[in-house]
C-alpha positions in Angstrom: -10.1 -1.8 -36.9 -7.1 -1.2 -34.5 -7.7 -1.8 -30.8 -7.4 1.4 -28.8 -4.6 1.8 -26.3 -5.4 0.8 -22.8 -5.7 3.7 -20.5 -6.3 3.1 -16.8 -6.5 5.6 -14.0 -6.4 6.0 -10.2 -8.6 8.6 -8.9 -8.3 9.1 -5.1 -10.0 11.9 -3.2 -7.6 13.9 -1.0 -9.2 13.6 2.2 -6.6 11.6 4.2 -3.7 9.0 3.7 -3.3 6.4 0.8 -5.4 3.6 2.1 -4.2 0.1 1.5 -7.5 -0.6 -0.5 -6.8 2.4 -2.7 -3.3 1.2 -3.1 -4.3 -2.1 -4.3 -6.7 -0.6 -6.7 -3.9 1.5 -8.2 -1.7 -1.6 -8.4 -4.3 -3.5 -10.3 -4.7 -0.5 -12.8 -1.0 -0.1 -13.0 -0.1 -3.6 -13.8 -3.1 -4.1 -16.2 -2.0 -1.0 -18.1 1.6 -2.0 -18.3 0.6 -5.6 -19.3 -1.0 -4.3 -22.4 1.7 -1.5 -23.2 -0.9 1.2 -22.2 -1.0 4.1 -19.9 -1.7 4.4 -16.1 -3.0 8.0 -15.3 -3.6 9.7 -12.0 -6.5 12.0 -11.3 -7.0 13.9 -7.9 -10.7 14.1 -7.3 -10.6 17.2 -5.2 -14.0 18.9 -5.8 -15.0 18.4 -2.1 -13.5 21.8 -1.1 -14.3 21.3 2.7 -12.5 17.9 3.1 -9.8 18.0 0.3 -6.5 19.4 1.6 -3.1 20.0 0.2 -1.5 18.0 2.8 -3.8 15.0 2.0 -2.9 15.3 -1.7 0.6 15.2 -0.8 0.2 12.3 1.4 -1.4 10.4 -1.4 1.5 11.3 -3.8 4.1 10.4 -1.3 2.6 7.0 -0.6 2.3 6.3 -4.2 6.1 7.3 -4.6 7.1 5.3 -1.8 5.2 2.2 -3.0 6.7 2.7 -6.4 3.5 3.1 -8.4 4.4 5.8 -11.1 1.7 7.5 -13.2 2.0 8.4 -16.8 1.4 12.0 -18.0 0.4 15.0 -15.9 -1.8 14.7 -12.9 -5.4 15.8 -13.6 -6.9 17.8 -10.8 -10.7 17.5 -11.0 -11.2 20.9 -9.4 -9.6 22.7 -12.3 -12.0 21.2 -14.8 -15.2 22.7 -13.4 -16.1 24.7 -16.5 -15.7 21.6 -18.5 -18.1 19.8 -16.3 -20.6 22.5 -16.5 -20.3 22.5 -20.4 -21.1 18.8 -20.4 -24.1 19.3 -18.1 -25.4 22.0 -20.4 -24.9 19.6 -23.3 -27.1 17.2 -21.6 -29.8 19.8 -21.0 -29.7 20.8 -24.7 -30.1 17.1 -25.8 -33.0 16.5 -23.3 -31.1 14.2 -21.2 -31.0 16.7 -18.1 -33.1 19.4 -16.9 -33.2 22.4 -14.3 -35.1 21.5 -11.3 -36.4 24.3 -9.1 -37.6 22.3 -6.2 -37.1 23.8 -2.7 -35.4 21.8 0.1 -38.7 21.1 1.6 -40.2 20.1 -1.6 -37.3 17.7 -2.2 -37.8 16.1 1.3 -41.5 15.7 0.7 -40.9 14.0 -2.7 -38.2 11.7 -1.1 -40.6 10.6 1.6 -43.4 10.0 -0.9 -41.2 8.0 -3.4 -39.9 5.9 -0.6 -43.5 5.2 0.6 -44.5 4.3 -2.9 -41.3 2.2 -3.5 -40.0 4.1 -6.4 -37.0 6.4 -7.3 -37.0 10.1 -6.9 -38.7 12.1 -9.8 -39.0 15.8 -9.9 -42.1 17.5 -11.4 -39.7 19.5 -13.6 -38.3 16.5 -15.5 -41.2 16.5 -18.1 -41.9 20.2 -18.2 -45.1 19.8 -16.3 -44.5 23.1 -14.3 -43.1 25.1 -17.1 -44.4 23.5 -20.4 -43.3 26.5 -22.5 -39.5 26.5 -23.0 -37.9 29.9 -21.7 -40.7 30.3 -19.0 -38.6 29.3 -16.2 -38.0 32.0 -13.5 -34.5 33.6 -14.1 -33.8 34.4 -10.4 -35.1 31.2 -8.7 -32.2 28.8 -7.7 -32.2 25.5 -9.4 -30.0 22.3 -9.7 -29.4 20.5 -13.0 -30.7 16.9 -12.8 -30.1 13.9 -15.1 -33.3 12.5 -16.7 -33.2 8.8 -16.3 -34.6 7.1 -19.3 -37.1 4.1 -19.4 -35.9 0.6 -19.6 -32.9 -1.0 -17.9 -29.2 -0.7 -17.8 -26.8 -3.5 -18.0 -23.2 -3.4 -17.2 -20.8 -6.2 -18.3 -18.3 -6.2 -15.5 -14.9 -7.8 -16.1 -14.9 -9.1 -12.5 -18.4 -9.7 -11.4 -20.0 -10.5 -14.8 -23.3 -8.9 -15.9 -25.1 -6.8 -13.5 -28.6 -5.5 -14.4 -30.7 -2.7 -13.0 -34.3 -1.5 -13.8 -33.9 2.2 -14.6 -37.2 3.1 -12.6 -35.0 2.4 -9.4 -32.4 5.2 -10.3 -33.1 8.6 -8.9 -32.7 11.8 -11.2 -29.4 12.5 -9.8 -28.0 15.9 -9.5 -25.4 16.9 -12.0 -24.9 20.6 -11.0 -25.7 22.2 -7.6 -27.5 25.4 -7.2 -24.1 27.2 -7.3 -23.2 25.6 -10.5 -20.6 23.4 -9.0 -20.5 19.9 -10.4 -21.2 16.6 -8.4 -18.8 13.5 -8.5 -21.1 11.5 -10.8 -20.8 14.1 -13.7 -17.3 15.0 -13.1 -15.9 11.4 -13.2 -17.6 10.6 -16.5 -16.4 13.8 -18.1 -12.8 13.3 -16.8 -12.7 9.7 -17.8 -13.9 10.4 -21.2 -11.5 13.3 -21.8 -8.5 11.3 -20.4 -9.3 8.5 -22.7 -9.8 5.9 -20.1 -10.6 2.6 -21.5 -10.8 0.6 -18.4 -12.2 1.7 -14.9 -10.8 -0.5 -12.2 -12.2 0.3 -8.7 -13.8 -1.0 -5.6 -17.1 -2.7 -5.8 -18.7 0.0 -3.5 -18.8 1.9 -6.7 -20.8 -0.7 -8.6 -24.2 1.1 -8.5 -22.2 4.3 -9.8 -21.4 2.5 -12.9 -25.0 1.9 -13.6 -25.5 5.7 -13.2 -22.5 6.6 -15.1 -23.2 4.4 -18.0 -26.5 6.2 -18.5 -24.6 9.4 -18.7 -22.2 8.0 -21.3 -25.0 6.6 -23.4 -26.9 9.9 -23.4 -23.8 11.7 -24.6 -23.1 9.1 -27.2 -19.7 8.5 -25.6 -17.7 5.1 -25.7 -18.3 3.4 -22.2 -15.2 2.1 -20.5 -14.9 -1.3 -19.6 -15.9 -1.8 -15.9 -14.0 -3.9 -13.3 -15.1 -3.7 -9.8 -13.0 -5.3 -7.2 -14.4 -6.7 -4.0 -13.2 -4.9 -1.0 -10.6 -5.9 1.5 -11.8 -7.3 4.8 -10.0 -7.6 8.1 -8.7 -11.0 9.5 -12.1 -11.3 11.1 -14.0 -11.3 8.0 -15.5 -7.9 8.6 -15.1 -4.7 6.5 -11.6 -3.2 7.2 -11.6 -0.5 9.6 -9.3 1.3 12.1 -9.9 -1.5 14.7 -8.0 -3.9 12.3 -4.8 -1.9 12.7 -3.0 0.2 10.1 -4.8 1.3 7.1 -2.5 3.7 5.5 0.6 2.9 3.3 2.7 5.3 5.5 1.9 3.1 8.5 3.2 0.0 6.9 6.4 1.9 5.9 6.8 2.8 9.4 6.4 -0.9 10.5 9.4 -1.8 8.3 7.8 -3.2 5.3 9.5 -2.4 2.0 7.8 -1.4 -1.2 8.4 -4.4 -3.3 7.1 -6.7 -0.6 4.0 -4.8 0.1 3.3 -4.4 -3.8 3.5 -8.1 -4.0 1.2 -8.8 -1.0 -1.4 -6.3 -2.0 -1.6 -7.6 -5.6 -1.8 -11.2 -4.4 -4.7 -9.9 -2.1 -7.7 -10.7 -4.3 -5.8 -11.7 -7.4 -4.1 -15.0 -8.2 -2.4 -16.7 -11.2 -1.7 -20.4 -10.7 0.4 -21.0 -7.5 2.3 -17.8 -7.8 2.8 -16.3 -4.3 6.1 -14.3 -4.5 6.9 -12.2 -7.6 8.3 -9.0 -8.8 7.1 -6.3 -11.1 8.4 -7.8 -14.1 6.9 -11.3 -13.5 3.4 -9.9 -12.7 3.4 -7.4 -15.5 3.7 -10.3 -18.0 0.6 -12.1 -16.9 -1.7 -9.7 -15.1 -5.2 -9.9 -16.4 -8.6 -8.9 -14.8 -10.1 -12.3 -15.2 -7.8 -13.4 -12.5 -9.2 -11.2 -10.0 -11.4 -13.0 -7.4 -15.1 -12.2 -7.0 -15.0 -12.9 -3.3 -13.6 -10.2 -0.7 -10.1 -10.8 0.4 -8.9 -10.9 4.0 -6.0 -9.3 5.4 -3.4 -11.8 6.7 -0.6 -10.1 8.5 1.4 -13.2 8.9 1.4 -13.8 5.3 2.2 -10.1 4.6 5.2 -10.4 6.7 6.2 -13.6 5.1 6.0 -12.2 1.5 7.9 -9.1 2.7 10.6 -11.2 4.2 10.9 -13.1 0.9 11.5 -9.7 -0.9 14.0 -8.6 1.9 16.0 -11.7 0.7 16.0 -10.5 -2.7 17.0 -6.9 -1.9 20.5 -5.5 -2.3 22.5 -4.6 0.8 22.6 -1.1 -0.4 18.9 -0.7 -0.5 18.5 -2.4 2.9 21.0 0.0 4.5 19.3 3.0 2.8 15.8 1.9 3.9 16.7 0.5 7.2 19.1 3.0 8.5 16.2 4.9 10.3 15.3 1.5 12.0 19.0 0.7 12.8 19.5 4.1 14.4 16.4 3.8 16.5 17.5 0.5 17.8 21.0 1.9 18.4 19.5 5.0 20.1 21.5 7.3 17.9 23.4 7.8 14.7 25.7 5.0 13.4 29.3 5.9 12.9 31.5 4.8 10.0 32.9 1.9 12.0 29.5 0.7 12.9 28.3 1.1 9.2 31.4 -0.8 8.1 30.4 -3.8 10.2 26.8 -3.7 9.4 27.1 -3.9 5.6 28.8 -7.4 5.4 26.5 -8.6 7.9 23.4 -8.0 6.0 23.8 -11.2 3.7 24.0 -13.3 7.0 20.8 -11.7 8.4 18.1 -11.6 5.6 16.6 -14.9 6.4 16.4 -14.0 10.0 13.8 -11.1 9.5 10.6 -10.3 7.8 10.7 -6.5 8.2 13.2 -3.8 8.5 12.3 -3.5 12.3 13.2 -7.2 12.8 16.2 -6.8 10.6 17.4 -3.9 13.0 16.8 -6.3 16.1 18.8 -9.0 14.2 21.6 -6.5 13.3 21.9 -5.0 16.8 24.8 -7.2 18.0 26.9 -5.7 15.2 26.3 -2.0 15.9 26.2 -2.1 19.7 28.7 0.2 21.3 31.4 -0.9 23.8 31.2 -1.7 26.6 28.4 -4.1 25.8 25.9 -4.2 28.8 25.3 -7.7 29.9 22.2 -8.2 32.3 19.5 -10.6 33.2 19.6 -14.1 31.9 22.4 -13.3 29.7 24.7 -12.3 32.6 24.0 -15.7 34.2 26.0 -17.2 31.5 29.1 -15.6 32.9 29.8 -18.3 35.6 33.0 -18.3 37.6 34.7 -21.0 35.4 33.9 -18.9 32.3 36.5 -16.4 33.2 39.5 -18.7 32.4 37.8 -19.8 29.1 37.3 -16.2 28.0 41.0 -15.4 28.9 42.2 -18.5 26.9 39.9 -17.6 24.0 41.1 -14.0 24.0 44.7 -15.3 23.7 44.0 -17.9 21.0 41.8 -15.4 18.9 44.6 -12.8 19.2 47.1 -15.2 17.5 44.7 -15.6 14.5 46.1 -13.5 11.5 43.7 -10.9 10.0 43.8 -12.6 6.7 42.4 -15.8 8.4 39.6 -14.1 10.4 36.9 -16.1 8.6 34.0 -17.9 10.0 35.3 -21.3 9.0 38.7 -20.8 10.4 37.3 -19.4 13.5 34.9 -22.3 14.0 37.8 -24.4 13.9 39.6 -22.5 16.5 36.8 -22.9 18.9 36.4 -26.6 18.3 40.2 -27.2 18.7 40.1 -25.3 22.0 37.0 -27.5 23.3 38.9 -30.7 22.2 42.1 -30.0 23.8 40.3 -29.0 27.2 37.7 -31.7 26.8 34.8 -29.3 27.0 31.3 -29.3 25.6 30.9 -26.4 23.3 28.2 -25.0 25.4 30.8 -24.4 28.2 32.6 -21.8 26.1 29.8 -20.8 23.6 27.3 -19.4 26.0 29.7 -16.9 27.9 31.5 -16.0 24.6 28.2 -15.1 22.9 27.1 -13.2 26.1 30.3 -11.1 26.1 30.2 -10.4 22.2 26.2 -9.8 22.0 25.0 -8.9 25.3 22.1 -11.2 24.8 21.1 -9.6 21.4 19.7 -11.9 18.7 22.7 -13.3 16.5 23.6 -16.0 14.0 26.2 -18.8 14.5 28.9 -17.9 16.8 31.8 -18.2 14.1 29.8 -15.9 11.9 29.4 -13.4 14.9 33.2 -13.4 15.3 33.8 -12.8 11.4 31.2 -9.9 11.2 32.6 -8.1 14.5 36.1 -8.4 13.2 39.2 -9.1 15.1 39.6 -5.8 16.9 36.1 -5.6 18.0 35.9 -9.2 19.1 38.9 -8.9 21.3 37.9 -5.5 22.6 34.3 -6.9 23.7 35.9 -10.0 25.4 38.3 -7.8 27.2 35.5 -5.4 28.3 33.6 -8.3 29.7 36.5 -9.7 31.7 37.2 -6.2 33.2 33.8 -5.4 34.0 32.2 -8.7 35.1 35.2 -10.4 36.7 
């Protein structure tokens, strides 16, 4: 007998942004499906007509697209499958696994209070035909809900992450499947949709663990194959408490705005609660080869923003200059307080390879690259201006002349470093005597790498222009 194709799904409710916890669940589902040459499907659970919005749906789709999680097949919209959900509920009624409950709101409230007092689950008097013992005797005009009839015995879930979980069925309420207006509830819709989509593995947060017990009963009543369950512990904040707004950004869009890149965030979120040996930094191809549910940790994971930044920085070093320019342009221009012209862009591109080790996010990258894109004349203020001491004027004039004599073909960091050292040796100066004022004139105090590299990246014309601007403005 052949093993069925692995099919996983991500099923967010469109009531807000793509939460990082949801994104991590999507990544686990995505990588597990790809590990087994399966399919990763997307379902939008938009049955909450009040809270579900098109804008929220689009935010989720945009978040997944930015993060690089691409689903297989068409998107399934739960709201478009209501008739199928009603048909499944009717099938459950026909086989005796569900029933129509005519209790009023007041009767339901009274029964709930009584059941709590007696330490048992909710049971309707209509479940065993005690009110209408004769089939067809139910009133036609009285509103009713359709409830699932919980069977006797126990429910055992074999969870791929948490192991065996067992419930006594007497502790499960007879849950509502269809409301009085005939609309389905989540618990019914998710079972019908997962079955019809051929989902073989359900991977989600462990706040859904009890739902698995309820849903497994529905699967069993219908005689359907039960998917493999995997309930992932939630993400906690750095303080060990459940993640909330007080811990900062929760949505994927917020991390994009903070200068994280998709590959870095994918890596960090995957590693958050999953481990394989000593792997810390990896790409999609590497993790797809080894991802298994058995490597998901049973304990909640804690967000560590320092580690997130470190992992992102490692991926920045692996990222091409073209991609950094594309993803980072917004941050470069924000730092520049305006669009970058062609000349600035021509200086920025070759600078990237020298700056990737100096930044963990694109915002930090823009800070490190600012010395390259600064427009002339470079403003020099504060502590940096103090480097322009009276005796520095002669040094800058001499260096301007010396550098002007360097041929364009020889304008390389190694040769330029030699020029600066030779000047210091001839004039018996410590390098700090010329280095500090020269750096101030060229960068205005902006973060920058080795001075010879700064000279090479700025180019001959820009370097000489900035030195001359400094001499004209500050001396």
